[in-house]
N, C-alpha and C positions, 0 to 999 in steps of 0.2 A: 669209250673215250675216243674222240677224233682228235688227231694231232697232225698239223701240217706245217712244215717249215718251208716257207717260200718267200723270196723277196718280191712281194706284190708291189706293183707300182701305184695301186689305188686300193682303197678299202670300200666295200659295199655292204653297209649294214642294213640296207632297205630290202633287198631281195631275199625272199625266204629260200631255204634249202629245198631242192627237189623232193617231192613226196617219196620217191623211191629211196633216196638217201635217208630220209627221216624214218623210214620203215625198217631199216636194217637194225638187227640186234647189236648191242654194244659188244666190243671185243676187248680183251686185255691188251695193253700196250706191249710191244715186242722188245723194244730196246731201252728199257728203263735205266739200266746201269750205264749204258753208253750216253743216254740223254743227260743223266746227272753229271757225268764227267764233262760233257760239252757245256752244260749250263755253268758249271763251276769255272771253266775257262773263260767263257764269254761274259760272265759277270764282272770280270776285270776290265772289260773294254769300255771305252767312252763312246758316247753317241757318234762323234765323227769317225771313230774307228769302225763301228758297226756299219755306218753309212758307206765307208770305203769298201769294207769286206763284202757287203751284200749288194753294193751298187744301188743304194737307196737314197731317197731325198732326206734332208735333215729332219723333216717332220716324221717320216716313217721310222727313221732310225731311233728317234726319241721314244717312240712307242715300243721299240724292241729292246730297250736298255733297262 
């Protein structure tokens, strides 16, 4: 599983992942417990709060809520 938390300013769904990345074997996530705790906290946030917290546009914050 690949997991990346980053306040991206734009999303690119057109460009394929590099072949070297696609060839890597999957690895188990390391911080599952911490991730669940963070998710539980952030689920209570509104889109404007996520936008302010991550310095995102309204459109991107709506995708993350």
